[in-house]
Steps between C-alpha positions, in 0.01 A plus 500: 500500500310173479175551694284206592141503624437194721190362666590314821260258660507308828500632857608851400246733664472577865850363573723797433585384149488857349720640787761224452488545123559879527786453751672242296464689169647811662791294642562358150461848340213381271227717357130420487196469717289247695118500543233276661231394253127431577540125412757442782802518276773759486613687188870563488671730245874433515792644296756222488643245268350145497762352735482785751123470492517138578752560782288778634189284519686232678645747749164653549340166597785431740478853658154449629408177679131584493470539123484211244537557132301221316511653143666777314346603165689726261228738371722724286859594428628808332809723488435824695706782640655418835285594801723588791248422770272216621146580619236328694166583337161490670 
């Protein structure tokens, strides 16, 4: 399964971004994880094809009126075994 590691910048900490991300990923049956980073960004590992990933990020921004995604950087992509859960990491 195509697995992408993304770094998301903007207003993504202290606004329920990880909660909304986890809820949406579970609704869409996507595997991966989300974690706050010390620099104010969020790391997102997501198992989805490129179009689903794009649609997910759009839906994520629309799901939370307090969050704002300014930039999404693709850090890495690789083909990994499917992970059947989505986790919020601390």
